[in-house]
C-alpha positions in Angstrom: 63.0 98.9 -44.7 63.6 102.5 -43.8 66.9 104.3 -44.2 69.6 103.7 -41.6 71.8 106.6 -40.7 75.0 104.9 -40.8 77.4 109.0 -39.3 77.2 107.1 -36.4 79.9 105.1 -37.0 82.9 107.7 -38.0 82.5 108.4 -33.7 82.4 112.0 -34.6 79.9 114.6 -32.8 76.4 115.1 -34.3 77.2 119.0 -35.8 80.1 117.5 -37.6 78.2 116.3 -40.0 77.1 119.8 -41.8 79.8 121.7 -43.2 78.8 125.7 -44.3 81.9 125.3 -46.6 80.5 122.1 -48.6 77.2 123.9 -48.6 78.3 127.5 -50.3 80.1 125.4 -53.2 76.7 123.1 -53.6 75.3 127.0 -54.2 77.9 128.2 -56.2 78.0 125.4 -58.4 74.5 125.4 -59.5 73.1 127.1 -63.0 70.2 128.9 -61.2 73.5 131.3 -59.5 74.1 132.9 -62.4 71.2 135.0 -62.0 72.5 135.8 -58.3 73.8 139.1 -59.9 70.5 140.3 -61.1 68.4 139.3 -58.8 70.6 141.5 -56.2 70.4 144.5 -58.1 67.0 144.5 -58.5 66.5 144.1 -54.8 68.9 146.5 -54.4 67.5 149.2 -56.3 63.8 148.4 -55.0 65.4 149.3 -51.6 66.9 152.2 -52.7 64.5 153.7 -54.5 62.0 152.8 -51.7 64.2 155.2 -49.6 65.2 157.7 -51.6 61.9 158.4 -54.1 58.6 159.3 -53.0 55.4 157.4 -53.8 57.7 154.8 -55.4 55.7 151.9 -53.1 52.1 153.3 -54.0 49.8 150.8 -55.2 49.3 153.5 -58.2 53.2 153.0 -58.8 53.4 149.7 -58.9 50.5 148.7 -61.1 52.7 151.2 -63.9 55.6 149.5 -62.7 53.7 145.6 -63.5 51.9 146.9 -66.7 55.6 148.2 -68.1 57.0 144.9 -66.8 54.2 143.0 -69.0 55.0 144.8 -71.9 58.4 145.1 -72.0 58.9 141.8 -70.6 57.2 140.4 -73.5 59.2 141.9 -75.6 62.4 141.0 -74.2 61.1 137.1 -73.8 61.0 137.4 -77.3 64.3 138.9 -78.3 65.9 136.2 -75.0 65.3 133.7 -77.9 67.1 135.2 -80.1 70.3 135.7 -78.3 70.2 132.3 -76.5 69.9 130.8 -80.2 73.0 132.9 -80.9 70.9 135.4 -83.3 70.3 139.5 -82.4 66.8 141.4 -83.2 67.2 145.6 -83.4 63.7 145.6 -85.2 61.6 144.5 -81.8 60.5 148.0 -81.0 59.4 148.8 -84.8 57.8 145.2 -84.7 55.4 146.3 -81.7 55.5 149.1 -83.2 53.4 148.4 -86.5 51.9 145.9 -84.1 50.3 148.6 -81.6 49.2 150.2 -85.0 47.4 147.0 -87.3 45.5 146.3 -83.5 44.2 149.7 -83.9 43.1 149.2 -87.9 41.7 146.5 -87.3 39.9 147.6 -84.2 39.2 151.1 -85.0 38.8 151.0 -88.7 37.2 147.9 -89.6 35.2 147.3 -87.4 36.8 143.7 -86.0 36.2 142.7 -82.4 38.8 143.1 -79.9 40.5 139.8 -79.6 40.8 139.5 -83.7 41.6 143.1 -83.4 44.5 141.1 -81.1 45.0 138.0 -83.2 45.9 140.1 -86.1 48.3 142.2 -84.0 50.1 139.1 -83.6 49.7 137.5 -86.9 51.4 140.8 -88.2 54.4 139.9 -85.6 54.9 136.8 -86.7 54.9 137.4 -90.7 57.8 140.4 -89.9 59.8 137.6 -87.0 59.3 135.1 -90.6 61.2 137.9 -92.6 64.0 137.9 -90.4 64.3 134.5 -89.6 64.1 133.7 -93.9 66.7 136.5 -94.5 69.0 134.9 -91.7 67.9 131.7 -92.0 67.5 131.2 -95.3 69.2 133.4 -97.0 72.5 133.5 -94.3 72.8 137.4 -93.9 74.5 139.4 -90.8 71.2 139.2 -87.7 72.8 142.6 -86.4 72.7 144.5 -90.1 69.6 142.5 -91.4 67.6 143.7 -88.2 69.1 146.9 -88.5 67.7 147.1 -92.3 64.4 145.4 -91.2 64.3 148.0 -88.6 64.1 150.8 -90.6 61.8 149.3 -93.0 59.5 148.5 -90.5 59.5 152.2 -88.7 58.7 153.8 -91.8 55.9 151.3 -92.6 54.8 152.4 -89.2 55.1 156.0 -90.4 53.2 155.0 -93.6 50.2 153.4 -91.1 50.1 156.7 -89.3 49.6 159.0 -91.8 46.9 156.4 -94.4 45.3 155.9 -92.0 45.3 159.3 -89.2 41.8 160.7 -89.6 40.5 156.8 -89.6 41.8 156.2 -86.4 40.1 159.2 -84.4 36.9 157.4 -83.8 37.3 155.1 -80.6 34.7 152.6 -80.0 33.6 151.1 -77.1 34.2 147.8 -75.8 34.2 145.9 -72.8 36.8 143.6 -74.1 39.2 145.9 -75.7 39.1 148.0 -71.6 39.3 145.6 -69.8 43.0 144.3 -72.0 44.2 147.9 -71.8 42.7 148.8 -68.3 42.0 145.3 -66.6 42.8 144.1 -63.8 42.6 140.8 -61.6 43.4 142.1 -58.4 46.1 144.7 -58.3 48.0 142.3 -61.3 47.3 144.4 -65.1 46.0 142.1 -67.8 49.1 142.4 -69.8 51.6 141.2 -66.6 49.1 138.3 -66.2 49.4 137.1 -69.7 53.0 138.1 -69.5 53.4 135.7 -66.2 51.4 132.6 -67.7 53.8 132.9 -70.9 57.0 133.5 -68.8 56.1 129.4 -66.9 55.4 127.9 -70.1 58.5 129.7 -72.2 60.8 128.4 -69.0 59.6 125.1 -68.8 60.1 124.6 -72.7 63.8 126.6 -72.7 64.9 124.1 -70.3 63.0 121.2 -70.0 61.8 120.3 -73.7 63.6 119.6 -76.6 63.1 123.0 -78.6 64.9 124.6 -75.6 68.2 122.2 -75.7 67.7 122.6 -79.3 68.1 126.1 -78.9 71.1 126.6 -76.3 72.9 123.9 -78.2 72.3 125.9 -81.4 73.2 128.9 -79.9 76.8 127.3 -77.8 78.8 125.5 -81.3 76.3 125.9 -84.5 78.9 123.1 -85.6 78.5 120.7 -82.8 74.5 121.0 -83.3 74.6 120.2 -86.6 76.5 117.0 -86.1 74.0 116.3 -83.6 71.4 116.2 -86.3 69.9 119.9 -85.0 69.6 122.0 -87.6 71.0 125.9 -86.7 68.8 127.4 -89.5 65.8 125.9 -88.3 66.6 126.8 -84.9 66.9 130.5 -85.4 64.4 130.7 -88.1 61.9 129.6 -85.5 63.6 131.8 -82.5 62.9 135.1 -85.2 59.6 133.9 -85.8 58.9 133.8 -81.8 60.4 137.0 -81.4 58.2 138.1 -84.0 55.0 137.4 -82.4 56.2 138.1 -78.9 56.3 142.3 -79.9 53.0 141.8 -82.0 51.5 140.6 -78.1 52.9 143.1 -76.9 52.2 145.9 -79.1 47.9 144.8 -79.2 48.5 145.6 -75.5 49.6 148.8 -76.2 47.3 149.7 -78.0 44.4 148.7 -75.9 45.9 150.7 -73.7 47.3 154.0 -74.9 45.6 153.9 -78.3 48.0 156.1 -79.4 48.0 156.9 -83.5 51.9 158.4 -83.1 54.3 157.1 -85.7 57.2 157.1 -82.3 55.1 154.8 -80.9 57.2 151.5 -80.0 60.5 153.2 -80.8 63.5 152.9 -78.2 62.2 149.8 -77.4 64.9 147.8 -78.7 67.7 149.6 -76.9 65.7 149.6 -73.9 64.6 145.5 -74.1 68.5 144.6 -75.1 69.5 146.2 -71.8 67.1 144.8 -70.0 68.1 141.0 -70.9 71.4 141.9 -70.6 71.1 143.3 -66.9 69.8 139.9 -66.8 72.7 138.3 -67.4 71.6 136.5 -71.4 74.8 136.0 -73.1 75.2 138.0 -76.1 77.5 135.5 -77.6 74.5 132.7 -77.4 74.1 129.6 -75.7 73.1 131.1 -72.4 70.4 132.8 -70.9 66.9 132.6 -69.5 63.5 134.3 -69.7 63.4 134.7 -65.9 66.8 136.3 -65.5 66.0 138.3 -68.5 62.3 139.2 -66.4 65.2 140.7 -63.5 66.2 143.1 -66.0 63.3 144.1 -67.5 62.2 144.7 -63.5 64.8 146.8 -63.4 64.1 148.6 -66.4 60.6 149.4 -65.1 61.9 150.5 -61.8 64.3 153.2 -63.6 61.9 154.4 -65.8 59.0 154.9 -63.1 61.4 156.1 -60.3 62.6 159.4 -63.3 59.3 160.3 -63.8 58.2 160.2 -60.0 61.7 161.9 -59.3 60.5 165.0 -62.5 63.7 164.3 -64.3 64.3 164.6 -68.0 64.3 161.6 -69.9 67.9 161.9 -70.8 68.4 161.1 -67.6 66.8 158.0 -68.0 69.3 156.7 -70.4 71.9 157.6 -68.7 70.6 155.3 -65.9 70.4 152.3 -67.6 74.0 152.9 -69.0 75.3 153.3 -65.0 73.4 150.2 -64.0 74.6 147.9 -67.0 78.0 148.9 -66.3 77.4 147.9 -62.8 76.1 145.3 -63.6 78.8 144.2 -66.4 81.1 144.8 -64.0 79.6 142.7 -61.1 79.0 139.6 -63.6 81.8 139.5 -64.7 83.8 139.4 -61.4 81.0 137.1 -60.4 81.5 134.3 -63.3 85.5 134.8 -63.3 85.6 133.9 -59.2 82.4 132.0 -59.1 84.2 128.5 -60.3 87.0 129.3 -58.0 85.7 130.2 -54.7 83.3 126.4 -55.2 86.1 124.8 -56.1 88.0 125.9 -52.9 85.2 125.4 -50.6 84.2 121.6 -51.9 86.9 120.1 -50.2 86.3 120.2 -46.8 87.9 116.9 -44.7 87.1 114.9 -41.9 88.9 113.8 -38.7 89.0 109.8 -38.4 89.5 108.3 -35.5 90.8 104.3 -36.2 91.7 103.2 -32.8 94.8 101.0 -32.2 97.1 99.5 -35.0 97.5 96.2 -34.7 101.2 95.0 -35.0 101.1 92.5 -38.5 104.7 91.9 -37.9 104.7 90.5 -34.8 105.1 86.3 -35.2 102.4 83.7 -34.2 99.7 86.2 -34.3 96.3 85.3 -37.0 97.6 88.8 -39.1 101.5 87.1 -39.6 102.5 88.4 -43.0 103.3 85.1 -45.2 104.2 84.3 -48.6 101.2 81.6 -49.3 99.4 83.8 -52.0 103.1 85.0 -53.7 102.8 81.4 -55.9 99.3 82.0 -57.0 99.1 80.7 -60.0 98.5 83.8 -63.0 95.4 83.1 -65.0 95.1 85.7 -68.3 98.6 87.3 -66.9 99.2 90.8 -69.6 95.3 90.8 -70.4 93.6 91.8 -67.7 93.7 95.3 -66.2 92.5 95.9 -63.2 90.6 92.8 -62.0 88.9 94.5 -59.6 86.2 91.2 -58.7 86.4 87.6 -60.0 83.2 85.1 -59.6 82.8 81.6 -61.1 80.1 80.4 -63.3 78.3 76.7 -62.7 80.4 75.4 -65.7 83.9 76.9 -64.2 84.3 79.3 -66.3 86.2 82.6 -64.6 84.4 86.1 -65.1 86.7 89.5 -63.4 86.2 93.2 -64.8 88.6 95.3 -66.6 89.8 99.1 -66.1 88.9 99.4 -69.6 85.5 98.9 -69.3 85.2 95.4 -70.5 84.1 91.7 -68.8 86.5 89.0 -69.5 85.5 85.6 -69.6 88.3 82.7 -69.1 87.1 79.1 -70.1 89.0 77.5 -67.3 92.4 78.7 -65.4 94.6 77.8 -68.7 92.3 79.7 -71.3 93.4 83.0 -73.1 90.2 84.2 -72.5 87.4 86.8 -74.1 85.7 90.1 -74.1 82.8 88.6 -72.3 80.5 92.1 -71.7 80.9 95.8 -72.7 79.6 97.8 -70.2 80.6 101.4 -70.8 82.0 102.5 -67.5 84.4 100.7 -64.0 83.6 97.2 -63.6 83.8 96.5 -59.9 82.0 94.1 -58.0 80.3 91.1 -59.3 77.8 88.6 -58.1 75.1 85.9 -59.6 71.4 86.0 -59.0 68.7 83.4 -58.6 69.0 82.7 -62.7 72.3 82.7 -63.1 72.3 86.5 -64.4 75.7 88.2 -63.8 75.0 91.5 -61.7 77.9 94.0 -61.7 78.3 96.9 -60.1 79.7 99.5 -62.8 81.3 102.5 -61.9 79.7 105.6 -63.6 76.6 103.8 -64.9 75.5 102.1 -61.6 73.7 98.3 -61.8 74.4 96.4 -64.4 72.7 92.7 -65.0 73.8 90.7 -67.8 72.5 87.8 -69.4 74.3 84.5 -70.1 74.2 85.8 -74.2 75.9 89.1 -73.0 73.5 91.3 -73.0 73.1 94.3 -70.7 70.0 96.1 -68.7 70.7 99.3 -66.4 68.8 98.2 -63.2 69.7 100.9 -61.3 71.2 104.6 -62.1 69.5 106.8 -60.2 67.3 106.8 -56.4 65.4 109.4 -55.1 67.1 112.8 -54.4 67.4 114.1 -51.3 64.7 116.8 -50.5 67.8 119.1 -48.6 70.4 118.6 -50.1 71.4 121.3 -52.6 73.4 119.1 -54.8 72.2 116.1 -56.7 72.8 113.2 -55.2 70.2 111.0 -57.3 72.8 109.4 -59.9 74.8 106.6 -58.7 77.8 107.5 -59.4 80.2 105.2 -57.5 78.9 101.6 -57.6 81.2 99.5 -56.0 80.6 95.5 -54.5 77.0 94.4 -54.4 74.9 90.8 -53.3 71.9 89.5 -53.4 69.8 89.0 -50.6 67.0 86.2 -50.2 63.7 88.3 -51.5 65.8 89.0 -54.7 66.9 92.4 -54.0 70.8 94.1 -54.9 72.7 95.9 -52.3 75.6 97.9 -53.5 77.8 100.4 -52.3 77.2 103.7 -54.2 80.8 105.1 -51.8 80.5 108.7 -53.0 77.2 110.7 -53.6 79.4 113.4 -54.4 82.2 112.5 -56.4 83.1 109.7 -59.7 84.2 106.6 -59.3 87.5 107.6 -61.6 87.7 110.7 -58.5 87.8 108.1 -55.8 91.6 109.8 -54.5 89.6 113.0 -53.5 86.9 110.9 -51.9 89.7 109.0 -50.4 91.4 112.4 -49.3 87.9 114.2 -47.8 87.2 110.9 -45.5 83.8 112.2 -45.1 80.2 110.0 -44.7 79.5 110.5 -48.5 78.5 107.0 -49.5 75.8 104.9 -48.6 74.1 101.5 -49.4 71.4 101.2 -52.0 68.7 98.3 -53.2 67.3 97.9 -56.4 64.1 96.6 -55.7 62.9 93.6 -58.1 59.3 94.0 -57.5 59.3 98.0 -58.2 62.3 98.0 -60.2 63.7 101.1 -58.0 66.7 101.9 -56.0 66.3 103.4 -52.4 68.7 104.1 -49.7 69.2 101.4 -47.0 71.6 102.8 -45.3 72.7 106.9 -46.0 76.0 108.3 -44.5 78.1 106.2 -44.8 82.1 106.5 -44.9 83.2 104.8 -48.1 81.5 102.1 -48.2 82.6 99.3 -49.5 82.0 95.5 -50.5 78.9 94.1 -50.0 78.2 90.2 -48.7 75.1 88.6 -48.1 75.0 86.6 -44.3 75.1 82.7 -44.5 71.5 83.1 -43.3 70.1 85.7 -45.7 69.1 87.6 -42.8 71.8 90.7 -42.6 74.3 91.8 -45.2 78.2 92.5 -44.0 79.3 96.0 -45.1 83.3 96.8 -45.8 83.8 100.8 -44.5 87.3 101.3 -46.2 88.4 104.4 -44.8 86.6 103.2 -40.9 88.7 100.4 -41.3 86.1 98.3 -39.8 83.4 95.4 -40.8 79.6 96.6 -40.5 76.6 94.2 -40.2 73.1 96.1 -41.4 70.2 93.7 -40.4 67.8 93.6 -43.2 64.8 91.3 -42.2 63.8 89.8 -39.1 63.5 91.3 -35.6 66.3 93.2 -36.1 65.8 95.0 -39.4 67.1 97.9 -39.9 69.8 98.3 -37.0 73.9 98.6 -37.8 76.1 96.0 -35.8 79.9 96.3 -35.7 81.3 92.8 -37.0 84.9 94.0 -36.9 86.9 97.8 -36.1 90.2 99.4 -36.0 91.3 96.5 -38.7 95.2 97.1 -39.2 94.0 97.8 -43.0 91.6 99.0 -45.6 89.3 96.4 -45.6 88.0 95.9 -49.7 85.2 93.2 -51.2 83.7 90.8 -48.8 82.3 87.0 -49.7 80.9 83.9 -48.3 83.8 80.8 -47.4 82.4 77.2 -48.1 82.8 76.9 -44.2 80.4 79.2 -43.2 83.1 82.2 -42.8 84.0 84.4 -44.3 86.5 85.7 -46.6 87.9 89.7 -47.0 90.4 91.3 -48.9 92.9 94.4 -47.7 93.3 96.9 -50.7 96.0 98.5 -48.5 97.7 98.5 -44.5 97.4 101.1 -42.2 100.8 103.2 -41.5 101.4 105.3 -38.3 102.0 108.7 -40.8 98.8 108.4 -42.3 96.6 107.4 -39.2 98.1 110.7 -38.0 97.0 112.2 -41.0 93.3 111.0 -40.7 93.2 112.9 -37.6 94.2 116.4 -38.8 91.6 117.3 -41.3 93.1 121.2 -42.1 96.6 119.3 -43.4 94.2 117.1 -45.9 92.4 120.4 -46.8 96.3 122.1 -47.3 97.5 119.4 -49.2 94.2 119.6 -51.4 94.5 123.5 -52.6 98.5 123.3 -52.9 99.2 120.0 -54.1 98.6 118.5 -57.5 96.2 115.3 -57.8 98.8 113.3 -58.3 100.6 113.7 -55.5 98.0 114.0 -52.8 98.3 111.9 -50.1 97.3 108.5 -50.1 97.2 105.2 -48.0 99.1 102.2 -48.4 97.4 100.5 -51.1 100.2 98.7 -52.5 100.2 95.5 -49.8 98.8 91.9 -50.1 96.8 90.8 -47.7 93.8 88.2 -47.5 91.8 87.1 -44.1 89.7 84.5 -43.0 86.6 86.0 -40.8 83.9 84.1 -38.3 80.2 85.5 -37.8 81.4 86.9 -35.2 84.3 88.8 -36.3 87.1 86.6 -35.1 90.0 86.4 -37.3 91.0 83.0 -38.0 94.2 83.7 -40.7 95.4 85.7 -43.4 97.2 84.9 -46.6 99.9 87.4 -47.9 101.8 87.7 -51.0 104.8 88.9 -49.0 107.2 89.5 -51.7 104.6 91.5 -53.5 106.4 90.5 -56.8 102.5 89.0 -58.3 99.6 90.6 -56.3 100.4 93.6 -54.9 97.2 94.8 -54.5 93.9 92.7 -53.2 90.9 94.1 -54.0 88.5 91.2 -53.6 89.2 86.9 -53.0 86.6 84.5 -54.2 86.5 80.9 -53.2 84.8 77.9 -55.6 85.9 74.2 -55.4 88.6 74.3 -53.4 90.8 77.1 -54.3 90.5 81.1 -53.9 91.1 83.3 -56.6 92.0 86.2 -56.2 91.4 90.0 -57.9 93.3 93.8 -58.0 92.4 97.0 -59.0 95.6 97.6 -60.3 96.8 93.8 -61.3 97.5 92.9 -64.6 96.4 89.1 -64.2 94.2 86.6 -61.5 95.1 84.7 -58.8 94.4 81.0 -58.2 96.0 79.0 -55.1 94.6 75.4 -53.7 92.7 75.4 -50.2 93.7 73.2 -47.9 91.2 70.8 -47.6 90.5 71.5 -43.6 90.2 75.2 -45.3 87.1 73.9 -47.6 83.5 72.9 -46.8 80.2 72.1 -48.1 78.7 75.7 -48.9 78.0 76.4 -52.4 78.9 79.8 -52.4 77.6 80.3 -55.4 74.0 79.9 -54.5 71.6 82.8 -53.0 71.7 82.6 -49.4 67.9 81.9 -47.6 67.0 79.9 -50.4 66.0 76.6 -50.1 69.4 75.2 -51.5 71.4 77.7 -49.4 70.0 76.7 -46.4 70.5 72.9 -46.7 74.3 73.5 -47.2 74.3 75.4 -44.3 72.7 72.7 -42.4 75.5 70.4 -43.6 78.1 71.9 -42.6 77.2 72.6 -39.2 75.9 76.6 -39.1 73.1 77.8 -37.7 70.6 79.4 -40.1 
């Protein structure tokens, strides 16, 4: 069955399903938006230089820029990894200079092949990075001072190599591979740029998707926390310096193949250029935040400025000045953007929807099925003072009573007079409960998803996520607010997820927004996956498989209605209205033994809140100007349960008019001639005896559609 779009149930125009504000909020909340400032700076600089600098867009100039990006990018990539891990490396330019001479000496003096010379240059970089890492991670020296000292040491080594091999380096052997590495291109892309792009993809994947990158980020963010979680900060930092050395060695090899320079100034100043590039790319100097992709944007900015300086015949000192101005401009923009991004995202996040709930039934009028009474007032209390918020209640074959608890527990009472004990601990907010055909307890756990609890108390998470909707910016793959559930004849489990945007604990925000953020999910026992059965639902809550097993009833709490979603038969995939314009906010639905259904109301409508639901601007203003505990909420402290037929006719209602014992009822379950009452804010389970005329022969524990359930329906005289 394909996913059904339930947006039409809101009665609003099609265009109202889209919200520019929420989309902008989702975009601003994504991690990749941190690179927005360097991206805009790079794009703006490119446009400016294209207009102001003659020849800037010529093929030759672009090749030079790409080659510079390749060489400087390798150095910046290594420096980024060091900074992410919480360190700093000022010796990157000197290491590249040493590697340049190692490659030249190996190729021109020792007669090694081009690839052997490059490998030796990379190895020299690894050795220099190992020295840095050993001093900083092993001996616990300060990174800034240590790399400043090694900068001078490696620079001195460059001078010794230049003096010792100056005459021998004059020889320039002819080698095709050497020329290919230095001046070769594939299409319009230099070899150094191609190698850089390949490494960029690999390193970015390792940094963002691999354990190595996660550990580096954890160490950079908080070494103490990383150590407590079993990560060695010293080992992570050591690896970062070795990697930086390897990248500098490779960059030095490419400089040797391209320039062949034997000057002792090779690599001089690259540490400042690379550091400027990574800062322009948004890499944090404090550690724990950064990306090699964003660092590449900074490298592109530096390379464009460098080439523009040459094309405009400016003195080399202007290059430093322009870099400084760009760095100041970026820092200012980045600080402003980072400061206000979260605030702006929060302001745009809430976009309430308009709801017109229809005429309001007067429940105080005498002589109607809705007339307020006290049938629930004297209900027997089970687990009084021990239970905290038993949202739903179920009873097993041996008359043991189970209910959830806001503390994440599942209580078990071996009879109405038992003090009870904790049967299982879910770790989330256990809400809806149901039995499968093998007497396993299925639980919709807010914050986790669909959980199966075996008779011995062992647990298995069946559904914690589904496939992300491809066109949505915000990730809706997680099951955030699983609420109620029931089992279908084929063993699949249908359960409500009342919000794909808010957590279960944030239900107040979901109610205030009142948009169709929810959905009905289906767990497939054959494939073991979760799919979306109905999307764009406005706070779907109660889920109940109909007696015939061909449809499920859904309580849409904020729409004050009950719908039927056909899951099999000729109407499969269609939604029909069962009851609309209800006088209250429906919660859980369960089957009755006489072929009808029980429905609990979490609260009742009042004219004032109905009016507020029609004015989205007032609710938006309340969200921004009032504290969360002062946000307007529906009337949720009214006790009411109704019985209704397959066609939606209300037969009778049960109330606790005094509100002394059951001020909030979220579920009602029939068993053995009694009703069991649950409430999300109650400190007990209620139990009342039904009149024999209200009790039928159907075992409501049975999964509808099974042979036993069909036999019960025939005995009860209900058409299957």
